[in-house]
N, C-alpha and C positions, 0 to 999 in steps of 0.2 A: 126423563124427557119432558119438555114443555108440552102441554096439551093445546094444540092449535085450535081446537073446537070450543074451548072455554071462553065465555064472554062474561065480563063483570056484571053482577046484578046491580040494581039501583042502589047507590050509596056505597058500593064496594070499590075500593081503590084498584086501579089497574096494576098489573104486575110490572115491576121494574126489573127487566132482564139485564140492565147495564149497571150492576152494583159495583162495589169497590174493587173486586177482583178483576172485572173487565175494564173498569174506568182507568185503573192504574197503568194498564198496558195498552189501552185502546189505540193511542197514536202510533206506537211501535208496531202493533199487530196490523194496523191499516196503513202502513208506510207507503204503499203504492198509491194511496189517495192523497198523499201529501207532497207529491212531486211538484216542483215550482212551476212547470209548464201548465199542468192541469189546474193548479190553484189560480194562476194568472188568467187562464181562459175563463174559468168560472167567475172570478171576480169582475173581469172586464164585461162579461155578459150581464151580470146582475147590476153592476154599477151603472151601465148604460140604461137599463130599464128604470132604475130608481131615480136617475137624474139628480135633482137636488132634494128629493124627498127621502123619507125614512123607510127603512126595511125591517121586516119582521120575519125571523126564521122559526119555523116549526121543527122541533127536534134539533136544537142548536148544539147539543153535545159538548164536546171539548173546544168548540170554537174554530174548527178547521177552516171554515169559510167566513164566519162572522168577524173574526179578528182582522184578517187582511182586507175584508170589505170595509170595515170601520176605519182601518188605516188609510184607505183611499178617500176618506172624507164623507162616507155615507153613515148616517145615524142608524145604528143597528140595535134591535132588541130581539131577545130570543125566549122561547118557551121550551122547557124540557121536563120530563117526568123523573129524571135521575138526578138526585142531589150529588151523587158521587161524580157524575160526568161534569156537572156544573162546578164542582170544587176544582176539578182539573182545569177548567176554563179560567176560573178566577185567579189561579196561580200563575197565569201566563202574562207576559208583557202586553200592555194595551187593553187588558180586560176591564179596567176601570171605566173605559169609554163605552162599553157594551152593557146595556141593561138586560137583566135576566129575570124570568119569572118561573118558579117551580110549579109545574102543573101539566095537565093533559091537554094537548093542543086540539083535541076534539071539541072541548067545551070551554077551556080557559080563555078569558077575555082580559086584555090589557088596555090601558088607557091610550088614547090617541088614534089618529088615522094614519095609514101607511100607504106609500106609493107602491110598495112591493111586499108581497108575502111569498116566501120560497121554501121548498122542501127538497133536499138533495140526497143523493146516495141511497135511493130506495126507501127513504123514511116513510113514504105513504104506505108501504107494505107492512110496516110495523103494526098497523091497524088491521086486525085479523077478521074484521066483519065489514061487509059491504055498507051497512048503515053507518058505521063509524067513518068509513072513507067518504061517504056523502056528507056527513056532518062536518068533517074536516074542511071540505070545500065551502060549506056554508059559513063556518067559523072564519075561514080565510077571507071570504067576501065581506063578512061583517066588519073586518078590520081595514078594508081597502077604502081609500078615497075614490071618488068617481074618476074613471080613466086609469086607475091603478091595475096592476097585474099580479096574477098568481103564477109561479113557476114551479114545475115539478120535474125532477130528474129521476128516472126510474128505468129499470130493465124492461125489455120486451120478453114476455114469457117464451122460453125456448122449448116448447113442447114437441116441436118437430125432431128434436134431438133425443127424445125419450122413446125408446123402443116399445112396441106394443107389449103390454103386460108388465112393464117395468115401472117402478115408482121412485127410483133414486137416480139423480143426475149429478155427475161431478162438474163443478164449475171452477175449481182451483186445484192444480196438481203441480207442485214444485217442492223443492227440498225444505222449504220453510213453512209452507201453508198447504194443507189439504182441506178442500171444501166440498160438501155434498148437500144437495137439496133433496129432501124427502117430500114428495109431492102427493097430494090427494086431488086428482083432477076433477072429481065430481063437485068439490066445494071450493076450488081454487085456493085451498089452504096448503100449507106445508111447514116444514121445520128445516131451518138452515143449520147444518152441523159444520163446525170449524175445528181444525186441529193445527196447532202452531208449534214450531220450534224456533226459538230466538234467544240469543244471549245466554245460551246454556240452560234454558228452561223450556218446558213444554206446557201447553195449555189447551184446554178444550172449551167450546162454547156452543150452545144450541139455543136457537131463538125461533119462535113461530112467526109466520108471516102469511099474508094473503096477496098473491099476485093479481095484477089487474091489467086489462088490455087498454090500448090507447083509445079506442072508440068508447069503451066503458068510462074512462076518465072524462072524455068529452061530454058524455051524458050527465055524469056527476056534476061537472062544471055548469052545465045548462040548468040543472036543478037548483044551483046556487045563484043563478042569474048572471053567469059569466059566459063569454063566447071565446072560441078558439081564435087566437091571433096568429100564432106561428108554431111550427113543430120542426125540430132538427134532430139529427142523429147524435149530436154531441154539442159541447159548449162552443166549438169552433164553427158552428152553423154548417156542418156538412149536411147534404140533403138526407132526409129520412126516407128510407126505402123498405121494401119487403125483407131485405137482408139485414137491416139494422138490428143490433143487439140491445140497444137502449134508445131512449129519446129524452130530449129536453123540450117540454111543451110550455107554452105561454097562453094563458087565458086572461081576458081583459074584462073589467067591470065597466059597462057602458057609462059614458058621461051623459046623463039625462039632460043636463043643462044645455050641452051642445046639441043634442038631438032635438030638443024642444025649441031651440033658437030659430026665429023666423029667417027664411032665406031671402 
């Protein structure tokens, strides 16, 4: 089982949990995230924020969002820790138009300024330490041009669904996929356990994560010099409420030139 409490020492490489075994079947095992309607809603949202500027994806993976966003005319670059996931991306049509950098998006810096930096599908939780999550925002802000935005899609922690004294919550229960989160409430850390059956094969996957609250993300963004611009329950801009299971949040890097311009 992965150790959710382990953090890399200085000079130590972070663990790549998305190796060849996971990368080869990632798209098939995450087929619910590849639905045309969800992809279109996500790309519409991101393309609108990017406008005519470039976009940078933290945790680009196999290109689920980067490739259709690029096909819409947005210049896209991505950072990912897994060479195996990037190999899957490079094998897809349209990949030549997407720039990729192998590295850790906490500290890896790529050339250029971007109108948009985005993290989708709970990627921010792959950073299992609060300091790293703050550093991720700092790194995102570093890449933004003035007036640019950071977008994060992430779950809302569902601790109300966790009975007192229990530490395991089921989040997926169907004939093809069983998913359980093993939670440590005192540290906001956990391990996500997956069990799949597809195409006559079975597979398992366990990965550590750190869940994070919306208000906590707002403070992280403020520490990076960003301000909350909007928050929605999903990519279709449904209102975010106390019952929302996830959120799509947008933070903006202030345009100091506009702020300092005489009125």
